[in-house]
N, C-alpha and C positions, 0 to 999 in steps of 0.2 A: 314473333313476339309482338304483342299489342303495344300501343303507345303508352298506356298506363304502366305496363310491365317494364318497358324500357326506361321510363322515368324512375320507377322504383329501383331499377338496377343502378342507374346513375347516382341516385340519392344514397343508396347503400354503399356504393364505392366511395363517394365523398365522405360519408360518415366514418368509413373505415380509416380514413386519413387522420381522424381525430383520436383514434384509439378506443372508440366505444364498442361495446358488445351488443349486438342486435338483440340477443336473448334478454338482456337486462333492459334494453331500451323499449322492448315490447311492453314492459310493465308501466312505462311512462311515455306513451306515444306522443304526447304534446311536446316532448323535447326533440323530436326528429327534425323539425324545421330548423331549430337553432343549431344543432350539430351538423346538419347538412350545409348550412351557410358557413360555419366554421371550417368545415372540410374544404369548401371552395377557397377560403382564405389560405389554408395550408397549401393547396394545389397552386394557387397564384404565386406564393413565395417560392415554391420549388421551381416553377417555370421561370420566374425572374432570376433565380440562381443559375438555371441552365443557360439562359440568355447571357448572363454575365460571364459564365465560364466560356461560352462560345466566343464572345468578344475578346476575352483575355487570351485564349489559345490562338485566335486569329492574329492577334498582335504578336504573340510569341513566334509563331511560324511564318508571319508575314504573308498570310494567305490560307486557303483551305488545305487541310491535310486529313487523310482518312482517320488518323488517331483522334480527331475531334469527335467523330461519331462514337467512339468508345468512352472517352473521358466525360463528355457532357452528360450522358444518361447516368453514369455512376455518380457524378457530383449531384445531379438532381435528386437521385434516390437517397443519397446521404442526407441532404438538406430536408427532404421529405420525412425520413425516419427521425431525424433530430427534432423537427418541429412536432412530430407526432408524440415523441417521448416528452418533450417540454410541456405539451398541453395535457397529457394524461397524468403527469406527475405533480401538478400544481394544485390539485383540488384538496380541500380541507374544510372541516366544519367551522373552524375559528378563523377570524380575520387575521390575527397575529400569525397564526400558523401559515396561512396562505401568503401573507406578505413575506415571511421568512423564506418560503420556498420561491417566491417570485424574484427576489434580488439576485441570487446567483444565476438563475435561468435567464433573467433579463440581461445580465451582463454578458452571458454566453451568446445570447441572440444579438446583442449590440456588436460584439466582436465579429461575428459572422456577417452582420450587416455591413460593417466597414469593409470587410474583404469583398463582399459582393458589390458594394457601391462603386468601388474604384473603377473596375472595367466598364460599368454602365456609364460613368462620367466620361470615360474615354470615348465611348460610342456617341454620347450626346455632343461633345465638343470635337468630333472627329475632323471636321473641315478646318476649324481654326488651328487644331494641333498639327495637322498635315502642312498647312501653310507656314506655321511657325518653324517646324522642323526643316522645311525647304529653305527658309530664310537663314536659319542657323547654320545649315550645312554649307550654304553659299558663302556666308561670312567665314566659316571655318576654312574653306578652300582658299579664300582671298588672304586670310591671315597666314595660312601655310605658305602661300606663294611669297608674301611679304617677308616672312622669316627666312625663307630660302634665299631670297635676293639680298637680304641684309647679311646673312652668314656667308654668302658666296659673291662678294663684290666683283664687278667687271674690271678688267684691266684698265689701269689709269684712274682708279678710284682715289678719292681724297684721303688724307690722313685720318680724318674723323670717321669716314666710312670703314676704313681698315680697323680702327679701334673698336667699332661696334661689332665687327666680324669676330673679334676675339672674346666676346662675352660668353658666359657659362652656358647660356641656352643654345649656343651654336655648336657645342661639342658634338651633338648627334645629328646636326643638320648640314655639316660640311660635305660637299660633293667632290669626288676625286676626278679632276679633269686634267688631262695631260697638257701642260703649257710649256712651250719652248721659247717664249718671248722673254722670259726672265733673264736669261743669259745676255740677250741683246740689250735689255734694259740696263743691265750692269755695265756692259761695254759702252753703251751710249752715254751713261753717266760719267764714265771715266774719260771718254773723248771730250765731252762737254767741259769737264773740269780742266783737262789739258788745254783745250782751246781758250778757255777763260783766262787761265794763267798766262798762256802765251800771248793772248791779246793784250793783257795788261802790260807785259814786257815790251811788246812791239809798239804799243801806244807811247810808252815812256821813251823808248829809243827814237821813235819818229819825232816826238816833241823835242828831244835834245838835238837830234840831227837837224831839225828845222831851225832851231835857235842858232846852231853853229853855222849853218848855211846862210841864214839871214845876216849874221854878223860879218861873214866873209863878203857877202854881197855889198853890204854897206861900206866895208873897207875898200873894196875894188871900185865902187861908184863914187867914193870921196864924200860920203854922207858924214856930216859933222855930228859926232856922237861921242859920249864920254868913253866908249869902249873902242873907238876907232881914231885913226890919226887925222882923218879928213882929207887925205891926199888922194886925188883921183888917179886911177890907173892901176895896172897890175904890178904893184910893187912887192917888196919882200913880205910886208904884212898881209897883203892880199893873198899871196901864194901860201903863206904860213896858215892863215885861217882856213883857206880852202883845203889845205893838206890835213889840218886837224879834223875838218868835217869828213873828208874822205876816209881818214884813218878811223874815226869813230864808227863810220858805217861798216868798215871792214871788221873792226874789233868786235862789234856787237852782232856781226853776221846777220845784218838786217835783211838782206835779200833772201838768205836761206830761211830765216824765221818767217818772212812773209809767205814764201812758198809752202813752208810747213803748215802755217795757219790756214792757207787756202786749201791744202789737202785735208786738213782736219775738218774744216767746214764742209767740204764736199762729202767726206765720209759721214759726217753727222747728218747731212741731208739725206744721203742714201739709206743710212741706218734708221733714220726716223721714218722714212717711207716703208721700209721693211717691217719695222716694229709696229707701225700702224696697221699694216696688213695682218700680221700675226695676232695683234691684240683683237682685231675685228673677228678673226677666225676663232680665237679662244672665247671671245664674248658670245659668239653664236653657239659654241659648244656648251658654255655654261647656261645660256638661255634655253637651249634644247633640253639639257638635263633637268633644269628647273621645271620646264613644261611637262616632261615625263613624270617627274616626282609629283607634280600637281595633279596630273591625270590619274596616276596610281592612287593618290590619296582620295580623289573623287570616286574612283572605282570601288574603294573599300566601303563607301557609303551605300550599301546595297539596300537591304530591307530595313524597315523602321521597326525596331524592337519595342517591347513593352516598357522597359526602363526609359528609353528615349522619349516615348510618348508621355510617360509620367513626368519626366523632367520638363518637357515642353509645356505641359499643363500647369506645372508649378510656376514656370516663367510667365505664362499668360495671367495667372492669378495674381502674381506679384506686381505685374505692370498695370493691370486694369482692375479698378475697384468693382466695376459692374460684373466682370467675369468672376471675381472673388465671391460676390454676393450670390450670383447664380450657382456657382459651384457648391458653396456651403448649403444653399437651400436644397439643391438636388441631392446632395449627400445625406443631409438629415432626413429628407423624404424617403430615400431608399432604405436608410437604416430603420426608420419607423415602420416601413412596410415589412421589412424582414422580421422585426420584433413584434409585429401585429398579432400573430397567433398567441403568443404568451400573454400579451396585454388583453386580448379578447377573453381568454380563459380566466384571467384574474378579474376583469370587469364583469364577467358573467356571473360571478358570485358562486354560492354553493347551491347548485340546481337540484331539482328533484332526482335527476339521474345520479348526481353525486351522492344523494342520500341513499339511493338503492345500492350503489357501489360500496359506500361506507358500511351499510348494514351487512352486506355480503362479506366484506373484508373482516368486519367484527366477528361474524359467525365463523368464518374460516380460521381466524386467530384463536377463537374460543375452542373450536374443534381441534385445532392444532395443539393448544395447551392441554386439552383433555387427553388427546392421543399421546402427547409427550409424557404426561403424568402417568398414564396407564403403562406406557412402555417402561418408564422409570421404575414403577412398582413391580412390574414383571421381572425386570432385571434384578431388583432387590431380593424378590422371592427366590429367583434362580440362584442368586449368590448365597442366600441363607441355606437353601437345600444343598447346594454344593459344599458349603462349610460343614453342615451336619453329616453329609455323606463322607466327607474327608475325615471328620472326627471318628465316625463309626469304623471306617476302614483302618484308621490308626489304632483304635482300641482292639479291633480284631487282629491286627498285625502283632500288637503287644501280647495278646493272649496266646497266639500261635508261637511266638518266640519263647514265652514262659513254658508252654506245653512241651515244645521241642527240647528245652533245657532239662525239664524234669525227665522226659523220656531218655535223654542222653545219660542222665544221672543213674536212672534205673538200669539201663543197659550196662553201665560201667560197674555197678555193684554186682549185677548178675555175672558179668564176665570175670569179675574178681573172685566171686565164690566158686565159679566153675574152675578157674585156674587153681584155686586153693585145693579144691577136691581132687583135681587131676594130680596135683603135686603130692597130695597125701597118699592117694592110691599108688602112685609111683613109688613112693617111699616105703609103703607097707608091703607091696607085692613084688614089685620088679627089682628093687635094689637088693644086693646080697647082704646077709646078716652076719655080722662079725661075732665070733665066740667070746663070751665074757668069762673071765676066770672067777671061780668061786673060792672063797677062802676055806681052807681045810679046817675040819673039826667044828664046823658050825652046823649043829644039828637042827638049826631053826628051819631050814628050807631043804626040801628034797624035791628034786625035779624028776618026774616020771618020764618015761619015754614018749608019752603022748603030749608032752609040753605042759601038763598041768602041774600045780604045786600042791604039796600037802605036807603036813607036819608029821 
């Protein structure tokens, strides 16, 4: 094929995308360049739609999949045929008619432009969107870890921390960790309460015993005091006061209480050490479980889906005004490019090719009307003929019925006459004749032997 023939083939293919007929275009060859350029615009919008679908499916599948090779050409062909129909159906001799056709087609083109523009925007802002998603996912993991730690406090947490762990959001975040330290916590609390109470009693007893012992010492030493006699030596008052002090010590079981308090304190120290060890073990278990949950949550963040990319783009637009301006500018540009075939056809006006197409359509409609009228008249004539034929058949049927009736009447009369004749013949010849008596002396009649009568 020569270079000129190849160019003509490319031009013819581009013009086919606009819906023109080469046979009609041959009558106005000056229109070829215009419709070739318009075909290039239609092809460009189809290629842009295919690229948009490729980006969208790549985001959906988070990578290349063989299904993309099937869906992308189908989508491109659909947009191509749609633009071809939109361009071929907007022509009209009057401006008002073209404008009326333009509005719904332009709205349809804008709708598809919006659909096509979104994946293209994702491709343009791919790097920023990916960084934003990475940052958001990291924040989500940290927030998940914070919630898990709040809802699963470590042993020894404060009352405020325990109250936060009882919030409604923690119902689904609590981790089941086997903890044996709680029984020891209860035991330790009981021992500490006993030790505190016993310490209070022993302190009071020690104070009272010290007072009694000091009073006895003053009495024995002869210290002048309002509560003592002031006599030196171990007299009766000295022995009495010493006896009261010793008796108080025995009655209050001070030695036993001190030993018991010492045992309680020793038990508290031992239990505190054991509890600290078990709390540390339980804390490590809780921390390990939180780390596992955090890693599991992070592992769920596998591929970046289409909706996640759209949400990240929305966040970027809301945060940065320059991104918002760029996003809307690109969106309007893509929408305008997708609607360009319809706008070009409208701005092209009523071309010479459109005149040829309109004349042809007018002739076809006129021929169709003539053919329809001819067919209608043929059907009317057939109906009239059928009606006349039906009337003739009806009249013939009536005549036949009347004729048959007359023939039946004639046959009945003939049969009746035949029956009458047969009966008469039977009566005259076959039936026996009875003798009739003749009155005597009547000379009026004489019957001869031959059956005749004479006077």
